[in-house]
N, C-alpha and C positions, 0 to 999 in steps of 0.2 A: 663711601658715599662719593659722587663724581663732584668735581668742584663747578662753579658758576661758569667759569670760562668754558668748561666744556660742555655746558648745557647751552650756552650761547652758540658754541662752535656747531653743534648738532642741529640747530634751530636753523631752517633756511626756508625760505620762500619761493615757491613755485608757482609764480604767476606773471601773467602778462597785462598791464594795466593798459586800459583801451580808452584814452580821451582824444579822439581824431586820429591817433596813432598809436599803436601799443607800445608801452614803455617797458624795457626789458628788466624785470626785477627778479630773473632768476638766479641773482647772485646771493651768495651768503651773507647776511647782514646781522649784525647783533639787534637783538630785540630789545625794546626800550626797558628801561630798568624795572618797569612794573612787573615784566615777565620774568626778572630774574628771581631764582630760587622756588618759582612754582612749577615751572616744567621741569621735571626729571625724567630722563630716559624716553621722552616723548617727541614726535616730531609730525608736523602737518604735511603730509604728503599725497593729499588727496583733494577732490573738489569740495569746497567749503559750503555746509548746507546752508540754506536761507536762514537768516536771523539779523533782526534789527535793521531791516531796510535792505538787506543784501540779496541780491538773487543768486539761487544755487547754480553753481557750476556743473553741468551735466557730465555724465560719464564720457571720457574721452577728450574731453576739453583740459587738457592738462594746463594748468597755469593761466587761463584765460577768464577774466572777470570784467564785465561791462561797468560795474560799480567803482572799480578802483582807479584813481587818476594819478595816484601819487603813492610813495612808500609810505607816508604817513597814515593813508587810508588803510593801507593792508596792516600796518602795525596796530591800529585802533581797533581793526576787526579781529586781528588775533588776540588782542588784550580783551576783547568782549568774550570770545569763545573761551579763552581760559577761565575768565570769571564765571562764566556759565557752567563750568566743570567738565568741558569737552576734551576728553583725552583719548587718542586712538593708539592702539599699539601698531607699528609697523612691520609688515612681513619682512623677514631677511631676505637677502640676495639668494637666488637660487646657486647650487654647487655643480660640479662636474660638467661644465659647458664643453662641447665638442663640435667640430665641423666635419662633415660628410661631403667633400668637394666634387667627388663623382655623382652622389645622388642629390647635390644641392641641399641638403638638410643642415640645419643648425638644431642642436639638442641640448639638454640640461637634465639634472635630476630634479624630481618635484619637490617642493618646500613641504616640509611635514604639515599636515592639516589642510594642503591644497593638492589633491590627487587628481582633480577632474581637469581637461584641457581648458576648458571653458573658464578656468580661474586665472588663465595667464593672458599677458598682450606682449607683442614685439615692437620695439622702437629702433629706428635707424638713426645712428647719430650723424651719420656723414649724409646731410640732407641733399648736398649737392651732387650725390650721385644718382639721384633719382631712385632710390629704394622705396618699394612700395610693400607694406604690410600683408604677409599672407594670411588667408582666411581658414585654411584647413589644418589648423593645429589638432594634433592627436597625442593621446596619452597611451603607452605601451611599457610594461614592465618596469613601471616605476619612474619612466623618464618621460618628458614633453618634448615632442618634436614638431619643428616648423618647417616643412618641405616646401620647394619652389623657390628658393632664395637664388636669383641670378647674381652673377659676381662681374667682374672681380671686386672684392670688399678688403679693405685694410684691417688689421688688427683693432678691436674694439670699436668697430663700426656698426656691429649688429648686437642690439641689447633686448634682454627679455626680462621681465619682472611679473609678480602678482597683481593682478588689476585690483583698482580701488572697487569697493563695493558698499553700498549704505553710507555709514558713518566711517567706516574705516578706510584709510588712505592705501593708495597703492604701495607696494613693496620696494626695497632695494632692486636696483638692475644687476644683472649679471652679462657681461659681453663676450664675443669670441676672442680667444687667445691666440687664434692663428688667422692668416688672411685666406679669404676665398680666392683662388686662382681664375675661376671661371667655370661655367658648365662644360662637362667633357661629351663630347657628341661622338657616338659609336654609328658608323654607317651600316644599314641594313644589307641583307643578302640579295643576290640576283641570280637568275638562271637564264642563260642564253641558247643551250643546246641540250638535247637527250639524244644520245646515241646507242641503240636505234631508237627511233620515234615511236614504235609500237612492237609488242611481242608478247609471248603467252607467259602465264605464271612460270617463275623459275628464270626468266631471261635476266641475263645480267645487263644493268643500264649504266652508262657513264653520263653523268650530269656535270655539265660545265658552266661555271658561272663565278662573282665574286662574293667575298666576306661570307664564305660557307663554313668556316671554321665552327664546329660544335652544333651545326644543323642537325635538326630532326627531320627525317624524310618520311612522307606518306604518299601512297598511291589513291587518289581520289578517297581520301579518308582512311584508309587501310594502311597501318603502321607498317615501315620496312625497316630492315636491319641492314644497314650499310656495311659493304666490306672494307671500304677506307673512305676517310674525309680529310681533305686538304681545304685552304682557303679558297681554292679555285676549281676544284674538282671532287665529286662525290661517285663512288663506285657503289651501286645497290642493285640486287635482285629484285624482280617482281615478286611481291608476297601472294600467299595463298589468300583467294578472297578478293583480289585486286579487281577493279572494274575500270573501264574507259574514262577518264576525267584528269582533272590537274594533278600533277605532281607538286608537292608543297615541301619547301626546304625552309624551316623556321629556326631563329634564333633570338636571343633577347632583343635585337635591335630590329627584328621584323620578320616577314613572310615573303618568299619569291615563289611564283607558280610558273609551270610549263605543261602544256597538254601532253598527254600519252594514251595510246590507243593500247587495250589490252586484248589480245586475239585469243581465240578459244578453237583448240585443235579439233578435228573431227574425230568422234567416237571410233573406237576399233571395232569392226566387224567380227564377232566369234567365228570360229571355224566349224564346220560340221564334222560329225563322228558317227559312224556305223558299224557296229559290231556284229551285224548280219542277223538273221531271223534265229528263234529259239530252235535247239537241237534236242531229238528225243534218240537215245541209243537204248538197245536191248542187249545185256550182257549174254554173251561173253565179250562182245565189242565194248572195248574200255578207255578207247582213245579218240580223239576228235581234233581236226584242224579248225582253227579260229581265223577268219579273215576278216581284217578291219580296214575300213576306206574313210577318207576325209578331203575336206576341200576348204579354201579360204578365199572369199570374194574380195578383200582389200589386201592381200598379201599372200604369203607362201605359208606352207606348212614345214614346221622345224623339226618336230618328233611325235612318234608314236609309243604307246608303252601298254601294256597290259597288266591286270592284277586280280587275284581270286578274292571275292568278297564273302561267299557262303559256301558251303559243301559238308558233306559227310566225312571228308577226309582232305588233306592237302595235296592237290593233283600236281604231278610231275610236269615241269615246264614253266611255273609260275613263280614269280613275276617275270614278265619279259619285255624289252625295249625295242622291239621290233614291230613292225605293221602287221605281220601274221605269225602265229605261233601254233604248235602242234601240243596240246596237253594229252597226258596219259596217266595210266594207274587210277582210273576212275572206278568208282565201287556205286551200288545202287543206291539212288538218292538223287538231290536236286543241287547242281552247282550255279553259282551266279558269278559270271566273269565280265569284268568292266574294261572297256577300250578308253583311254584318254588321248585326244589330239590336241597338239600345242601349235600355235601360229607363230609368226615372226614378231610380234608384238606382245608374246607371251599370253596371250588369250587361250583359254582351254574350253573343251567341250568333251562331254563323256557320254556314252552309251553302253548297256548291259546286255548281255545275252545269257539265257537260261538253258543250260544242259542238264536234261532229265535222263536219268540211267535206270531203265527198269531191270528187276530182277528175272531171272530166267522164267518164263511162263508156267503158271499153274494154275489149279482149279480156285476160283473165287470163293471165299467162304465169309460168311457173316455171323457173328454171336452176339448174345445178350445175357448177361448174367446179373442176378440180383443177390448181392451178398447178404443183404439185410433182411431178407423174406419177402414174402409176398403180401403183407398186409402194412398197411399205414394209416394213420388218422389225418383227417384234414389239417394241414398246416406242419405236419411232420415232413422228415426227409427221408425219401428212398433212393439209398444208394444203388449204382449200377454201373457195370462196364460194358462198353459197346467195342467190338473188334471186328477188324478186316485182315483177311490174309489171302494169299495166292492171286489169281489174276495178274492184273498188271497195275501196279501202283503208279500214282498216287491214288487214294480212295477218299471218296466223299461218304460220311456217315451221317444217317438221318434216322433218330430215335423218335417214335411216336407213341402216343398213347390214345387208345380209342375207347370212349366210354360204351360198353356194350347194352347199356340201357337205352341210351339217347342216341348213339350213333356219332357224337361229336368226336372230333379228330384234334388233339392237341399235341403241338410239336415240343417234345421234351430237348432235344438238343441236334443242332446242325452244324457240322465243320468237316474239316479234313484231318487225316491221319489213319495210322493203322490202328489206334486204340484211344479210347477216351474214357476216364472214371469221372463221374460226377453223381449229381442226386437231383432228384424231382420233388418238388413241393406241390403235391395237389390241393386244389382249393374246393372242389366239390366231391362229395361222397358218392361211391358207386363201384361198381366192377368195370376194370380197364384191362385191355389186351396191349401189352407194350411189344414192339417190334424195333428191330435195327435193319434197315435198308442200307446197302453198301453198293456203291457204285464205283468201278475202277476207272482206269485211264482209257480204255477202250468202250466205255459206256455200257459194260456189261453191268446187270443189276442181280443182287442178291438179297433175300429177305431171310432174316433169323427166324427160328422158332418161336411162336408166340409164348410171352411170358404173362401168365395172369395174375393181377394185382387187384386185390380187395382195399378199397379206399374208405375208411370208416371217418364218420363226422368226428370232429374233436368234441371231447367231453365236456359238459358243462361244469364249471368249477366247483368242487364240492366244498362244503363248510361244516359247522358243528350241528346245523339242523334246526328244525322248529322247537324241539323239547329242549334244546339246550338253551336257547334264546329266551324261551319263556318257561324257566325250570319250575315255578310255582304255581302255573295256571293250568287248569284241566283242559282248555282246548283253545283255539283260535279261530276266528271268523273272519273272511275277506267277503266284502260286500261292496256297494257303492251308493252314493247319495242320490237319490232319485231327482233332487233340484238341480244340483251342479252337474251330475254326471260324472263325479270325481271317485276315484277309489277309496274305499276306507278299510280299516283293519281293526279289530276288537280281540281282546284277550280276558280270559276269566274262567268262568264255569257255566253251564247252562241257565239262561235267564238272568245272569248278573255279570255282564262283561263291560270293561272299560275302554274307551276309544284309545288306540295307540298312536299317541301324538307324533313319535318319532318314525313312522312308517313313511318311506320314500318310493318314488316310482320317477326316474329320470328317462331322458331321450325320447320321450313319446312323440308322436306325431301329432303337430299342432292341429288344432281345429277338430280333433277326434275325441270322443268320448271314451270312458271307461266304464263300460256296462257288463253286467253279468260276469264278473271274474270268477274262475275256477281253478285250484291250485292243485297241483300233484307233487308230492315229495318221494323221493326214491333214493335208498342207499347206493352208492356208486362202487365200481369195482376198484377205484382209486382210495377207497377208505374215507367215507364222509358222505354228507347228504347234500343232494341237490334239489331244487325245486324249479318247476315251469309253471306259468299261468298263461292261461289263454282267456280272452275277452272279446265281447263284440267291440267292433272298431268302427261305428257309424259316424258321420258327421254330427258332431254336437247339435241337438235339438232337432234333428230330421231323423225319421224313424223307417222311411221306405226308399226304395229305388236308389240306394247310394253306396253300397257297399257287397262285394262277393269275397270278403275275405276276414280273417279273424288276426287280431295281433298276439304275438306270442312275446311273452317276457321272462327273464330268469333273474335269479337273485344271485349276483356275482360273488357275494360273499358266503353264500350258502346258509343264511341265517333265517330266510323266509320273510324277512320285515324289510329289507331294502331290495329293490326291483329296478331293472333296467329294461328298456324295450331292446328285443331282439332282432325280429322281422315280421313282416305280415305273411299268412299263410293264405294262398290264393285258392279258393275253392270253387270260383266261377269267374269268368271273364266277361259274363254277360253284363252290358251297361245297367239292365234294369234289375239285376239281382240284389236280394237282401239277405243276409244271413244273420240270425241271432242265436242266443243263448246257447253257446258251446259248453260241452261237457267233457272232460278227459276220462276214458275209460280203457280197460285193457280187455281185449277179445281174443282168446285162443293165443296168447302171447304177443298180439300186435297192439300197439297204442293206437287209439281211435279218438276221434272228436265226433261227438253225437250233437246234431244242431238242427235247428229249423231254417227251411229255405224256401225262398219263393221267388219266381220271376212272372207271374200271373197277374195281370192287372185288370181291374173292372172299374166302372164308375158306379157307385151305389145310387139307388134312383132317389133316395132321399136328400142327400147333400152333395152327391156328385164328387166326394172326396175319394182321391186316390188310394186304392187300399189294395193289398196283396194277399192271396190266399198260400197259407204254409203248408209244408209237409217235412217229414222227418227225413234227414240224410244223415250218412255216417262217411267219414273220410280217414284213410289210415295214415298215420304220422310216422315217417321213419327218420331214426335217430332223433327222437324227441328230445333226449338228454344230451344235446351237443350244441355246439356253436352254429351248425347250418342244418336245421330240421327241413325236410321236404315232405310234401303230401303226395299222396297217389290218387286213383281215380276214384270221386265220391261215388256212393252206393247209396240208393233211395231205398228207405226201409218201407216195407209194404205190410199191409193186414187187411183182413177182409171187412172191417168194420170201423175204420179209420173215419173219423169226421173229415168234412171239407178242409176245414181250416184250424190247425192244430200246431202248437208253439211249445216251447220250453220243456223239451224231451229230457228224460233220465233214464239209462239203460242198466240194469244189474241183474246178476246172475245168481238164483236161489233156489234151492231143493230140484235141482236138475232141469231148470227151466229159465229163460230169458225173460225177465220183467221189464216191461215199458211204460214209464209214467209219462204222462203228457199233459198240456191244458188243451180244453176244448174251447177256442175262442168264441164260439157261438154260445155257449153256455157259461162261461167262465168256472167251468169245474174240472176238477182233476179226474183222468182217466186212466185206467190200468188195464193191460192185457198182457198176455203170456205167449211164447212161442218156444219150441224146441231148437229153433234156428235164431241167429241173431239179427239178420236183416229181412228174414221174410216168413210168412205163415203165422203171423199174429191174428188171433181169433177174437170172440166177442170182448167188447170193453166193458168193464164195470166203473161205476162212478161212486166212490165211497161219499157218505154224507159228511160234510165239513161244517157242521153248525150253521147250515143255512147261508154260508157268506161265500163271496168270490174269492177265487184262490189262483195263484200263479207262481211260477219259480220254482216247481217243486224239485227237491232233492233227498236222496235216502243215504243214511250213513248207518254203519253197524259199531258200537262200542261193545266189546265183549260179545254177549250173545244177546245183545239188545238192539233193536231198530229204532233209529230216530229219524223223522221226516221234518224238513224245513221248507217253509213257503211262505209267500207274501199274502197276507190278507187285505183285500181292499177295504179302506176305512179304518185300518189299523194305523200303528205308528211304525210299521215295518215288518220286518221278518219275524214269523213266529216259529216255535217248534211243535211238532204233532206226534202224538203215539197213534198207533194203528192197532184195533184189536185183531185178534187171531183170525177172525173171518175177512178181515181186511174190508169190512163194508162200513166202518165207521173211522173218520178222523178226528180227534178232539185237540183243540188248541191248548197245548200246557202252558207255556211262557213266551213272552216275545223277548227278542234281543234288545237290550238296552241300547238305544241309538244316540244318547245325549243330545236329544232334540232334532236329530237327523233321521228322515226317512229313509231307511236302508233297505236294499232290494237284492234278490237273487245270491244269496249267500253260498260260500264254501267253507266247510269246516275242516279242521285237522287237529288231531289230539297234540297237545303241549306236554310240558314236563311232568305232570301231575295227571295221569289218565284216571287213576283211582278215584278222582274227584268227579269224574263224569258219570253221573247216575241218571239214567234214562228211564224218567217217569212212566209208568204203566197205565193203559187204558182201561179203566174199570166199567163194567157195565153197572148202572146203579141197582142195587139188591142182589147182584150175583155174588155169593161168597168165594174166596180164594182159599185153597189149601196149601198147607206148608209143613214143615216140622222142626222140632226144637230138640238139642242135644244137650243133657246135663251130666255131670259126674259125681260120684259117691263112693264110699266105702274105700278109700284110696290107702294103699300102702306103697312102700317103696319099691314093690315087684308088680303090683296090678292095680286096676282101678275099674269100678263098675260105671257103665254108660246108660243113662235112660234117655230113650227116644220118645217124644211125643208128637202125635199128629196134631194140628192145629188148623183152625178154621177162621178167618176174619169175621164170618157172620153166622150165627146158628142156624142149621136148615132142620125141616120138619121131619126129616128120616135119617136114618144112620147112614153114614157115608163111609166107604171104604177107602183107604187112600194106599195104594201100591208103592212100595219103596224099593230101591235097590241100593246095595253097599259097595263101599269101596275101600280100600287100605292101601296107602302109598308105600308101605314098608314091604309090600309083596311084590315081586316082578310082575310088571303088566296091571298091577292093581291100583293104579293112578287114575284109570279110567272107569267109566260105568260101563261095563260089558258083563258077558257072562263067564268070564274067565276069573278064576282067583277070587271070587265073591266069597264073602264069609255067611254061609247059610243060605245063600241064594236070595229070593225075594221076600221081602216083609209087607206083611199088610196089618194096617191100623184101622180099626172102625171107630170112627167118631160117633158116639151116640146122639141121637136126634135131640136137639135144642141144646148142646153142648158145642164149646168152641176149641176143647182140647181134650186129649185122651192118651194115656200110655198103656198099652196091652201089658200083661203079665211077662209076656216073653222078652220085651223090650223094657222092663224096669230095672234089670241088672245085667246088661251085656258086659261080661267080664273081659277085659283087654289086659294082655300081658305086656308089661314093660320091656323094653329092648335096651340094647347098647346107645341107641340114639333115639331121639324123640320123634315120633312119627304123626301122622294125621289120618284119621279115618273120618268117614262121613256117610249120608245117606241122602239120596235124591229121590223127589216124588216121580214116580213115571206116570201115574194115571189114577183117576177115582172111577167109581161105578155110578156117581151121580153126574148126570150130564148138565146139571145147573152149578157145577161146582167146577173152577178153573183152577189150574195149578198157579199159584204165586211165584212169579220168576225172582221174586226177591228172597222169599223164605223157603221156596221150593226145593232148596238145596242148602244142606248145614253140614258143617265139619267140626270136629274136635281134635285138638292136639294132645296127644299121649306124651306125657313127660318122660325123659330117660330113665332107666333102670337105676335105682338108688337114690332117686328124687321124688319130691312131691310136686303134684300139679297145683299146689297151694300158691307157688311163686306164678302160676298162669290160671288166675281165676278165671272162670267162665261167666261172663256178662251177658245176660238175656234182657230182653225187652216185650212186654206185651202192652197192648192199648185198646181202649174201648172208646166209644162216643159217650161223653157224660151230658151234663145240663145242655139245654138247648134255648136259645132265645129266638126272637125273629131275625137277628142280624147275625148272631154267632152260634158257633158250636164248640164246646168244650171237649178237649181230647185228654183223656186220663191215661196217663203212662204208668207203667210198673216196672221199674229197672231191678233185676234181681242179679246178684253175685254169689257164687258158688262158695267162695271163701270172703270172709267181711274183709273190707279194706283196714288198715291200721291207722289211716290218717284220713281226712276228707279228701275225696279223689275227685278232681275235675274230669267231666266226661265231654268228649269231642264227637259231636254227632253231625250227620249230614242230612238236612230236612228240605224236602221239596213240598211246598203248599201253596195253593193258590197261584200256581204258575212262577212262584219265586223261589229259588234255591238259596238255603241259608248253611252257613257252617257255624255250628254252635261250640262253645260260647262267643264266637268271634263276632258274628253279626247277627244276632237273634233278635229281629224288631219286636217281638213280644214279650221276650225275657233278656234284656241286655245284662243281667247279673249272670256270672260264670255259673254253669250249671255243676254243682258239686253233690257226689254220693257220700252220705255221711258215714264217718268212721264207726266201726263195730255194728253194722248193720247189713243184713243180707236183702233187704227191699227199700226202694226209694220210690216214690210215688208222686212226682209233681203233676199239675194239671195246667193247661193253657188254652186260652180262647182262640178260636180262628174264625175268619169272618165267613158267612155264607154268601155265595154268588148267586144274583138274580137268574133263574132260568137254567142253571147248569150245575151238576155236580162236578166236584173235582178231587184229584187224589191228594192225600197225605201220605208221604212216604219218608219213614225215618230209617236212618242207618247208622249202626254204632261203628265209628271210626277208630277210636282208640281212647286210653285214658292218660292221664297226666303221669301217673307214677307206675303203671303196670302194663303189661301186654297181656291182652285177654286170649283165652282159648280160643274162641271163635268170634267172627263178626255176626251180628245178629240184625234183622232188620222188621220192619212192621210197615203195612199197608192199610189205611183205612180210606173210606170215601166220605168227604164232606158234603152233606146233602144241600140241595139248592134251597134258595128262599120259597 
């Protein structure tokens, strides 16, 4: 611990007392004894804060206080401060003081805890020297700098410390340990002369002046690189990029300037060069003199030189360094020689001369070969080689293709040379004549022999087909919604179809409807199925005077469900044309569209509505299943009895005649007429009765041997199916297409994956019986079986009816057909007695059939009856039996048959009594799968029988099963009940059997 004397010595007063004149109390003085022992290692070295009547000494007023008049006042104040507990740590003196006499800077290390320049102040002890305190103190690198101190100053005369702040006193001083000698004045540079005073870039300039040592030189701001620098002289070249202006010489003491003019030399004018006109030689001449000339407008020519640029060989005499040169050793071909002329300023100019050396004269010939053949598809590449020879080369080749159908000429290739191999990619199908026209150097022309090329349209991409896309459906239907005129697609079976929700049609023309879609599928040569669709393409909501074309779409994936617009097929350019109801058909191997077309306007007298009279036309379509189908010239179909206005045509070929169906717009009835020619000669028109309803959009389809007609019934929910009787004088509605609440129109049908589900109901005239047959087996051994053949009638008749049959046997060569060859026993006759519905004559009660190595099928077909009131039942008019292989029994193939009668009747229902018979009893209850069409609805039992949802089971151990079901009676119209046995759950039956009954009207 420090002694009291030490404490006293450390306490000093730094005040100036001001009573009329400041009293100097800045000496060290002992403090009164009251302070002794209290202050330890403290000192008061700052302004004294206001306390007990004393005024605060402001910052910077070191030792000056107006309230102190003598030392006792000071001591009393200090005593009071100590009594109040004021004790302030005094910052130590800075260390490391240095003097920079050249820069006039005094500096020292920063005191720990006081790093900012604002924490410090400077005091000049030698007041008499007139020292002024600097204000630009700064801190850098842990040191505090005081610049701008002017000298000279003696040792210890410059002092610095930490400033007082708040209640803390100022710190201890540090002073200069060496003297300031005074500021060092370095004189600035001067420039007195530039020699020369002007010059171009690169000119060496001598600058004269003073104080130039270390000077940096620039020409009007562009830095220069001096060659030498002394205190009085700088040698420097004018730098690139310099412009007229001041030369500057800059040192640390300042910058001197002197004006200098930078001159720009005039540009060199390049010489001229002329290698002479192009030269043509004819072998055997094989040398030529090349004469060059040149001139220079602002100087002289210093040299000439020649070089060969191109040529079939290296000519003798090249290269050359003379104005003229003779070249030799030339062969047939084209040479390019170049003359270079150089002037006295090294400027150069060149000129080329072509020397063409022609072969010895011969006859000009043109050739064209087609290595890849003479047939190519649109978009394919047809390879060819065009050649030229003889005559005088060089040659110009021109390969052209002329469309022999349209006369259009297409340039395939144009160029020079003796040969060219390339390919042509045609874009339009047709027949083309290709030629190569050769022109030689003497303008002689030669045309090659014509090469005929057939361009076929690119095939439509094939795919899996409709059947593979819809494997479990009987058929699909393409139609459209009459309200929105949008296309629709359905799938299922007749009378029970669902809407195909994922049907798509892309790239359609905006604002156009999709009406009357008609689809055609075809197996392509590429292996797969392709589909095209044609439809009316009228402006949506407008039916007249707005289109003379049809839209054609394809199914890119070949599935028949997803479609893409392909192109419009224009059939008329008449602005008043309207074309409706297109149907695709094939006539004598050519694809056609049959359609209704009109350009004849009239004003109806009743409402003055613009209407048009339609007639039937046909237009051939070339390359229908391709990427670019085209149409030929439309043909008007004519007949002697056509109505004035007919639409919705449908043309088909049957029994050696063309049959034309259409709608008579005046009567809304379907008409039919026939001709031996497809487009002319149609005679009288018959109008079948269609249950007194208006009808349109008629189409006809054939499934197996059955005809099915579809059309729209006005007032119905859309498309209906129709059956036609044999005389084609009655159309009977069978069942409508389920439209899911949408009125569908003008449909197009196509078989799907289960065509066996397509059962076309037949039109039965009420009260008219139908004749058929039934085959059963008996007395079976492993080597033979007896067959019984019964003649059956759907309704008993009042007279005996003879049914004539014909037999077939598919185990005999050619015996699979009903014909006069290979039949067993010829024709058979079964006479069904009057009042009976079946009869087996003795001759057909046991027809013995020998079993063979493999199972085979035998059958009988009804050819005719002797009763004109009895028709042949297309369902049961043909029946077959499968004879099992030798060594086996037909028990594994039981024969299942069915008969039926009309049972009890009420005002609204009619019972149908069925009798299923099996030749060999089933060992377990066996589920029956039937196909029934009744009341216009097709059902597949037991999947969806609305009248009997319980599966239909044939009881085990029995030979007969006789269920009965009620069916509704329709007001005003009979309808067909048709049942067909499909299969059983456990067995494959020997033959499918069927039944047809007529449900009477109410």
